ROZA-208061 format. One record per residue: residue number from 0; x, y, z negated of N, C-alpha, C in turn. Coordinates in Angstrom, 1 decimal. Layout:
+-----+--------+--------+--------+--------+--------+--------+--------+--------+--------+
: num :     nx :     ny :     nz :    cax :    cay :    caz :     cx :     cy :     cz :
+-----+--------+--------+--------+--------+--------+--------+--------+--------+--------+
: NUM :      X :      Y :      Z :      X :      Y :      Z :      X :      Y :      Z :
...
+-----+--------+--------+--------+--------+--------+--------+--------+--------+--------+
// end
This chain:
+-----+--------+--------+--------+--------+--------+--------+--------+--------+--------+
: num :     nx :     ny :     nz :    cax :    cay :    caz :     cx :     cy :     cz :
+-----+--------+--------+--------+--------+--------+--------+--------+--------+--------+
:   0 :    0.8 :   -1.2 :    0.0 :    0.0 :    0.0 :    0.0 :    0.9 :    1.3 :    0.0 :
:   1 :    2.0 :    1.1 :   -0.6 :    2.9 :    2.3 :   -0.6 :    3.3 :    2.7 :    0.8 :
:   2 :    3.6 :    1.7 :    1.7 :    3.9 :    2.0 :    3.1 :    2.7 :    2.6 :    3.8 :
:   3 :    1.5 :    2.1 :    3.5 :    0.3 :    2.6 :    4.1 :    0.1 :    4.1 :    3.8 :
:   4 :    0.4 :    4.5 :    2.5 :    0.3 :    5.9 :    2.1 :    1.2 :    6.8 :    2.9 :
:   5 :    2.4 :    6.2 :    3.1 :    3.4 :    7.0 :    3.9 :    2.9 :    7.2 :    5.3 :
:   6 :    2.3 :    6.2 :    5.9 :    1.7 :    6.4 :    7.3 :    0.6 :    7.4 :    7.2 :
:   7 :   -0.3 :    7.3 :    6.2 :   -1.4 :    8.2 :    6.1 :   -0.9 :    9.7 :    6.0 :
:   8 :    0.1 :    9.9 :    5.2 :    0.7 :   11.2 :    5.1 :    1.2 :   11.7 :    6.4 :
:   9 :    1.9 :   10.8 :    7.2 :    2.4 :   11.2 :    8.5 :    1.2 :   11.5 :    9.4 :
:  10 :    0.2 :   10.7 :    9.5 :   -1.0 :   11.0 :   10.3 :   -1.6 :   12.4 :   10.0 :
:  11 :   -1.7 :   12.7 :    8.7 :   -2.2 :   14.0 :    8.2 :   -1.3 :   15.1 :    8.7 :
:  12 :    0.0 :   15.0 :    8.6 :    0.9 :   16.0 :    9.0 :    0.8 :   16.3 :   10.5 :
:  13 :    0.6 :   15.2 :   11.3 :    0.4 :   15.3 :   12.7 :   -1.0 :   15.7 :   13.2 :
:  14 :   -1.9 :   15.9 :   12.2 :   -3.3 :   16.3 :   12.5 :   -4.0 :   15.2 :   13.3 :
:  15 :   -3.6 :   14.0 :   13.1 :   -4.3 :   12.8 :   13.8 :   -5.3 :   12.3 :   12.8 :
:  16 :   -6.6 :   12.2 :   13.3 :   -7.7 :   11.7 :   12.5 :   -8.5 :   10.7 :   13.2 :
:  17 :   -8.0 :    9.4 :   13.2 :   -8.8 :    8.4 :   13.8 :  -10.0 :    8.1 :   13.0 :
:  18 :  -11.1 :    7.8 :   13.5 :  -12.3 :    7.5 :   12.7 :  -12.2 :    6.4 :   11.7 :
:  19 :  -11.4 :    5.4 :   12.1 :  -11.2 :    4.2 :   11.2 :   -9.7 :    4.0 :   11.1 :
:  20 :   -9.3 :    3.9 :    9.8 :   -7.9 :    3.6 :    9.5 :   -7.9 :    2.2 :    8.9 :
:  21 :   -7.3 :    1.2 :    9.5 :   -7.3 :   -0.2 :    9.0 :   -6.0 :   -0.5 :    8.3 :
:  22 :   -6.1 :   -0.9 :    7.1 :   -4.9 :   -1.3 :    6.3 :   -5.1 :   -2.8 :    6.0 :
:  23 :   -4.1 :   -3.6 :    6.5 :   -4.1 :   -5.0 :    6.2 :   -3.1 :   -5.2 :    5.0 :
:  24 :   -3.6 :   -5.6 :    3.9 :   -2.8 :   -5.7 :    2.7 :   -2.3 :   -7.2 :    2.6 :
:  25 :   -1.1 :   -7.4 :    2.3 :   -0.5 :   -8.7 :    2.1 :   -1.0 :   -9.3 :    0.8 :
:  26 :   -0.5 :  -10.5 :    0.5 :   -0.9 :  -11.2 :   -0.7 :   -0.2 :  -10.8 :   -2.0 :
:  27 :    0.8 :  -10.0 :   -1.9 :    1.6 :   -9.7 :   -3.1 :    1.0 :   -8.7 :   -4.1 :
:  28 :    0.5 :   -7.6 :   -3.6 :    0.0 :   -6.6 :   -4.6 :   -1.3 :   -6.0 :   -4.0 :
:  29 :   -2.5 :   -6.2 :   -4.6 :   -3.7 :   -5.5 :   -4.2 :   -3.5 :   -4.0 :   -4.4 :
:  30 :   -4.3 :   -3.2 :   -3.7 :   -4.2 :   -1.7 :   -3.9 :   -4.8 :   -1.4 :   -5.3 :
:  31 :   -4.2 :   -0.4 :   -5.9 :   -4.7 :    0.1 :   -7.2 :   -5.7 :    1.2 :   -7.0 :
:  32 :   -6.5 :    1.5 :   -8.0 :   -7.5 :    2.5 :   -7.9 :   -6.9 :    3.9 :   -7.5 :
:  33 :   -5.7 :    4.2 :   -8.1 :   -5.0 :    5.4 :   -7.8 :   -4.5 :    5.4 :   -6.3 :
:  34 :   -4.0 :    4.3 :   -5.8 :   -3.6 :    4.3 :   -4.4 :   -4.8 :    4.5 :   -3.5 :
:  35 :   -5.9 :    3.9 :   -3.8 :   -7.1 :    4.1 :   -2.9 :   -7.6 :    5.5 :   -3.0 :
:  36 :   -7.6 :    6.1 :   -4.2 :   -8.0 :    7.6 :   -4.3 :   -7.0 :    8.4 :   -3.5 :
:  37 :   -5.7 :    8.2 :   -3.6 :   -4.7 :    9.0 :   -2.8 :   -5.0 :    8.8 :   -1.3 :
:  38 :   -5.3 :    7.6 :   -0.9 :   -5.5 :    7.3 :    0.5 :   -6.7 :    8.1 :    1.0 :
:  39 :   -7.8 :    8.1 :    0.2 :   -9.0 :    8.8 :    0.6 :   -8.8 :   10.3 :    0.6 :
:  40 :   -8.0 :   10.8 :   -0.3 :   -7.6 :   12.3 :   -0.2 :   -6.8 :   12.6 :    1.0 :
:  41 :   -6.1 :   11.7 :    1.5 :   -5.3 :   12.0 :    2.7 :   -6.1 :   11.9 :    4.0 :
:  42 :   -7.3 :   11.4 :    3.9 :   -8.2 :   11.3 :    5.1 :   -9.3 :   12.3 :    5.0 :
:  43 :   -9.8 :   12.6 :    6.2 :  -11.0 :   13.5 :    6.3 :  -12.2 :   12.8 :    5.8 :
:  44 :  -13.2 :   13.6 :    5.4 :  -14.5 :   12.9 :    4.9 :  -15.2 :   12.0 :    5.9 :
:  45 :  -14.9 :   12.3 :    7.2 :  -15.6 :   11.4 :    8.2 :  -14.8 :   10.2 :    8.7 :
:  46 :  -13.7 :   10.0 :    8.0 :  -12.9 :    8.8 :    8.4 :  -13.2 :    7.7 :    7.4 :
:  47 :  -13.1 :    6.4 :    8.0 :  -13.4 :    5.2 :    7.2 :  -12.0 :    4.6 :    6.9 :
:  48 :  -11.8 :    4.2 :    5.7 :  -10.7 :    3.4 :    5.3 :  -11.1 :    2.0 :    5.2 :
:  49 :  -10.6 :    1.1 :    6.1 :  -11.0 :   -0.3 :    6.1 :   -9.8 :   -1.1 :    5.6 :
:  50 :  -10.0 :   -1.9 :    4.6 :   -9.0 :   -2.8 :    4.1 :   -9.3 :   -4.2 :    4.6 :
:  51 :   -8.4 :   -4.9 :    5.2 :   -8.5 :   -6.3 :    5.6 :   -7.7 :   -7.0 :    4.5 :
:  52 :   -8.5 :   -7.5 :    3.5 :   -7.9 :   -8.1 :    2.3 :   -7.8 :   -9.6 :    2.6 :
:  53 :   -6.6 :  -10.2 :    2.2 :   -6.4 :  -11.6 :    2.4 :   -7.0 :  -12.5 :    1.3 :
:  54 :   -6.8 :  -13.7 :    1.5 :   -7.2 :  -14.7 :    0.4 :   -5.9 :  -15.3 :   -0.1 :
:  55 :   -5.9 :  -15.8 :   -1.3 :   -4.8 :  -16.5 :   -1.8 :   -5.3 :  -17.7 :   -2.5 :
:  56 :   -4.8 :  -18.9 :   -2.1 :   -5.3 :  -20.1 :   -2.7 :   -6.8 :  -20.3 :   -2.8 :
:  57 :   -7.4 :  -19.9 :   -1.7 :   -8.9 :  -20.2 :   -1.6 :   -9.8 :  -19.1 :   -2.2 :
:  58 :   -9.3 :  -18.1 :   -2.8 :  -10.1 :  -17.0 :   -3.3 :   -9.6 :  -15.7 :   -2.9 :
:  59 :  -10.4 :  -14.7 :   -3.0 :   -9.9 :  -13.3 :   -2.7 :   -9.0 :  -12.8 :   -3.7 :
:  60 :   -8.2 :  -11.9 :   -3.3 :   -7.3 :  -11.2 :   -4.3 :   -8.1 :  -10.4 :   -5.3 :
:  61 :   -7.8 :  -10.4 :   -6.6 :   -8.6 :   -9.6 :   -7.5 :   -8.4 :   -8.2 :   -7.2 :
:  62 :   -9.4 :   -7.5 :   -6.8 :   -9.3 :   -6.1 :   -6.5 :  -10.5 :   -5.3 :   -7.0 :
:  63 :  -10.7 :   -5.2 :   -8.3 :  -11.8 :   -4.4 :   -8.8 :  -11.7 :   -3.0 :   -8.3 :
:  64 :  -10.5 :   -2.5 :   -8.1 :  -10.3 :   -1.1 :   -7.6 :  -11.0 :   -1.0 :   -6.2 :
:  65 :  -10.8 :   -1.9 :   -5.3 :  -11.3 :   -1.9 :   -4.0 :  -12.8 :   -1.9 :   -4.0 :
:  66 :  -13.4 :   -2.9 :   -4.8 :  -14.8 :   -3.0 :   -4.8 :  -15.5 :   -1.7 :   -5.5 :
:  67 :  -14.8 :   -1.2 :   -6.5 :  -15.3 :    0.0 :   -7.1 :  -15.3 :    1.2 :   -6.1 :
:  68 :  -14.2 :    1.3 :   -5.3 :  -14.1 :    2.4 :   -4.3 :  -15.2 :    2.2 :   -3.3 :
:  69 :  -15.5 :    0.9 :   -2.9 :  -16.5 :    0.7 :   -1.9 :  -17.9 :    1.1 :   -2.4 :
:  70 :  -18.1 :    0.8 :   -3.7 :  -19.4 :    1.1 :   -4.3 :  -19.6 :    2.7 :   -4.4 :
:  71 :  -18.5 :    3.4 :   -4.7 :  -18.5 :    4.8 :   -4.8 :  -18.6 :    5.5 :   -3.4 :
:  72 :  -18.0 :    4.9 :   -2.4 :  -17.9 :    5.5 :   -1.1 :  -18.2 :    4.4 :    0.0 :
:  73 :  -19.5 :    4.0 :    0.0 :  -19.8 :    2.8 :    0.9 :  -19.6 :    3.1 :    2.4 :
:  74 :  -19.6 :    4.4 :    2.8 :  -19.4 :    4.7 :    4.2 :  -18.0 :    5.0 :    4.5 :
:  75 :  -17.1 :    5.1 :    3.5 :  -15.7 :    5.5 :    3.7 :  -14.8 :    4.3 :    3.4 :
:  76 :  -15.2 :    3.3 :    2.6 :  -14.3 :    2.2 :    2.2 :  -15.0 :    0.9 :    2.6 :
:  77 :  -14.3 :    0.2 :    3.5 :  -14.9 :   -1.1 :    4.0 :  -13.8 :   -2.2 :    3.7 :
:  78 :  -14.4 :   -3.5 :    3.7 :  -13.5 :   -4.6 :    3.5 :  -14.3 :   -5.8 :    4.0 :
:  79 :  -13.9 :   -7.0 :    4.4 :  -12.7 :   -7.7 :    4.0 :  -12.7 :   -9.1 :    4.6 :
:  80 :  -11.5 :   -9.7 :    4.9 :  -11.4 :  -11.0 :    5.3 :  -11.9 :  -12.0 :    4.3 :
:  81 :  -11.7 :  -11.7 :    3.0 :  -12.1 :  -12.5 :    1.9 :  -13.6 :  -12.8 :    2.0 :
:  82 :  -14.4 :  -11.7 :    2.2 :  -15.8 :  -11.8 :    2.3 :  -16.2 :  -12.6 :    3.6 :
:  83 :  -15.6 :  -12.3 :    4.7 :  -15.9 :  -12.9 :    6.0 :  -15.7 :  -14.4 :    5.9 :
:  84 :  -14.7 :  -14.8 :    5.2 :  -14.3 :  -16.2 :    5.2 :  -14.9 :  -17.1 :    4.1 :
:  85 :  -15.8 :  -16.5 :    3.3 :  -16.5 :  -17.3 :    2.3 :  -17.2 :  -18.5 :    3.0 :
:  86 :  -17.0 :  -19.6 :    2.4 :  -17.6 :  -20.8 :    3.0 :  -16.8 :  -21.4 :    4.2 :
:  87 :  -15.7 :  -20.9 :    4.5 :  -14.9 :  -21.3 :    5.7 :  -13.5 :  -21.8 :    5.2 :
:  88 :  -13.4 :  -22.7 :    4.3 :  -12.1 :  -23.2 :    3.9 :  -11.3 :  -23.8 :    5.0 :
:  89 :  -12.0 :  -24.2 :    6.1 :  -11.4 :  -24.9 :    7.2 :  -10.6 :  -23.8 :    8.0 :
:  90 :  -10.8 :  -22.5 :    7.8 :  -10.0 :  -21.5 :    8.5 :   -8.6 :  -21.4 :    8.0 :
:  91 :   -8.3 :  -22.0 :    6.8 :   -7.0 :  -21.8 :    6.2 :   -6.3 :  -23.2 :    6.1 :
:  92 :   -5.0 :  -23.0 :    6.1 :   -4.1 :  -24.2 :    5.8 :   -4.2 :  -24.5 :    4.3 :
:  93 :   -3.5 :  -25.5 :    3.9 :   -3.6 :  -26.0 :    2.5 :   -3.3 :  -25.0 :    1.4 :
:  94 :   -2.5 :  -24.0 :    1.8 :   -2.1 :  -23.0 :    0.8 :   -3.3 :  -22.0 :    0.5 :
:  95 :   -4.3 :  -22.0 :    1.3 :   -5.5 :  -21.1 :    1.1 :   -5.3 :  -19.7 :    1.5 :
:  96 :   -4.1 :  -19.4 :    2.2 :   -3.8 :  -18.1 :    2.6 :   -3.6 :  -18.0 :    4.1 :
:  97 :   -2.7 :  -18.8 :    4.6 :   -2.3 :  -18.8 :    6.0 :   -3.4 :  -19.4 :    6.9 :
:  98 :   -3.6 :  -18.7 :    8.0 :   -4.8 :  -19.0 :    8.9 :   -4.5 :  -20.1 :    9.9 :
:  99 :   -5.5 :  -21.0 :   10.1 :   -5.5 :  -21.9 :   11.2 :   -6.0 :  -21.2 :   12.4 :
: 100 :   -6.0 :  -21.8 :   13.6 :   -6.4 :  -21.0 :   14.8 :   -7.8 :  -20.5 :   14.7 :
: 101 :   -8.8 :  -21.2 :   14.1 :  -10.2 :  -20.7 :   13.9 :  -10.2 :  -19.5 :   13.0 :
: 102 :   -9.4 :  -19.5 :   12.0 :   -9.3 :  -18.4 :   11.1 :   -8.7 :  -17.2 :   11.7 :
: 103 :   -7.7 :  -17.4 :   12.6 :   -7.0 :  -16.3 :   13.3 :   -8.0 :  -15.7 :   14.2 :
: 104 :   -8.9 :  -16.5 :   14.9 :   -9.9 :  -15.9 :   15.8 :  -10.9 :  -15.0 :   15.0 :
: 105 :  -11.3 :  -15.5 :   13.8 :  -12.2 :  -14.8 :   13.0 :  -11.6 :  -13.5 :   12.5 :
: 106 :  -10.3 :  -13.5 :   12.2 :   -9.5 :  -12.3 :   11.8 :   -9.5 :  -11.3 :   12.9 :
: 107 :   -9.2 :  -11.8 :   14.1 :   -9.2 :  -10.9 :   15.3 :  -10.6 :  -10.3 :   15.5 :
: 108 :  -11.6 :  -11.1 :   15.3 :  -13.0 :  -10.5 :   15.5 :  -13.3 :   -9.4 :   14.5 :
: 109 :  -12.8 :   -9.7 :   13.2 :  -13.0 :   -8.7 :   12.2 :  -12.3 :   -7.4 :   12.5 :
: 110 :  -11.0 :   -7.5 :   13.0 :  -10.3 :   -6.3 :   13.4 :  -11.0 :   -5.6 :   14.6 :
: 111 :  -11.4 :   -6.4 :   15.5 :  -12.1 :   -5.9 :   16.7 :  -13.4 :   -5.1 :   16.3 :
: 112 :  -14.1 :   -5.6 :   15.3 :  -15.3 :   -5.0 :   14.9 :  -15.0 :   -3.6 :   14.3 :
: 113 :  -13.8 :   -3.4 :   13.7 :  -13.4 :   -2.2 :   13.2 :  -13.0 :   -1.2 :   14.2 :
: 114 :  -12.5 :   -1.7 :   15.4 :  -12.0 :   -0.9 :   16.5 :  -13.1 :   -0.5 :   17.5 :
: 115 :  -14.2 :   -1.2 :   17.5 :  -15.2 :   -0.8 :   18.5 :  -15.8 :    0.6 :   18.2 :
: 116 :  -16.0 :    1.0 :   17.0 :  -16.6 :    2.4 :   16.8 :  -15.6 :    3.5 :   17.3 :
: 117 :  -14.4 :    3.2 :   17.4 :  -13.5 :    4.3 :   17.8 :  -13.1 :    4.2 :   19.3 :
: 118 :  -13.8 :    3.2 :   20.0 :  -13.6 :    3.1 :   21.4 :  -12.4 :    2.4 :   21.9 :
: 119 :  -11.6 :    1.7 :   21.0 :  -10.5 :    1.0 :   21.4 :  -10.8 :   -0.4 :   22.0 :
: 120 :  -12.0 :   -0.9 :   21.6 :  -12.5 :   -2.1 :   22.2 :  -14.0 :   -1.9 :   22.6 :
: 121 :  -14.4 :   -2.6 :   23.6 :  -15.9 :   -2.6 :   24.0 :  -16.5 :   -3.7 :   23.1 :
: 122 :  -17.8 :   -3.5 :   22.8 :  -18.5 :   -4.5 :   21.9 :  -18.4 :   -5.9 :   22.5 :
: 123 :  -18.4 :   -6.0 :   23.9 :  -18.4 :   -7.4 :   24.5 :  -17.0 :   -7.9 :   24.7 :
: 124 :  -16.0 :   -7.2 :   24.3 :  -14.6 :   -7.6 :   24.5 :  -14.3 :   -8.9 :   23.9 :
: 125 :  -13.7 :   -9.8 :   24.6 :  -13.3 :  -11.1 :   24.0 :  -11.8 :  -11.1 :   23.7 :
: 126 :  -11.5 :  -11.4 :   22.4 :  -10.1 :  -11.5 :   22.0 :   -9.6 :  -12.9 :   22.5 :
: 127 :   -8.6 :  -12.9 :   23.3 :   -8.1 :  -14.2 :   23.8 :   -6.8 :  -14.5 :   23.1 :
: 128 :   -6.7 :  -15.8 :   22.8 :   -5.5 :  -16.3 :   22.2 :   -4.4 :  -16.4 :   23.1 :
: 129 :   -3.2 :  -15.9 :   22.8 :   -2.0 :  -16.0 :   23.6 :   -1.3 :  -17.2 :   23.2 :
: 130 :   -0.8 :  -18.0 :   24.1 :   -0.1 :  -19.2 :   23.8 :    1.4 :  -19.0 :   24.2 :
+-----+--------+--------+--------+--------+--------+--------+--------+--------+--------+
// end
C-alpha cells in the first residue's frame, strides 16, 4: 500500500484523475484505515478506489479497515477477489492463494469490470488467455 500511495501522489501532481484507481494488494499486509484515508484524500471525490484483495489459505485477508471504508464510502471504495471467489475453492491451488487457470480468468474478469466504466474495455470484450 505504501507504493500505491506513492503512485497516487504522482498522479495527483500530474493532475491525472482516472475515474477508477485499481490497487491489487498482495498477501503480506492489508491496507490500514490510515492508508485508505490517505488514498481517498489523494483522489478527487468522483474517483473510485478499487481494491483487488487476495485470499490467503482459503479465506480473505482480515481487513476491517477496507470494509469500514466501503461502508462509509460505498461509491468510492470497492472490493474484491475474496468476495468474488466465495464458494470457488477450485479456483485456487492447495495454498489457497495462487490462482489456477479458472481463477485467473475470474480475476481478469474482475479487473475488466473495473476498467469498463473508464472506457479501457468494452463490456463485451473477451479476455483471452495468452499461452
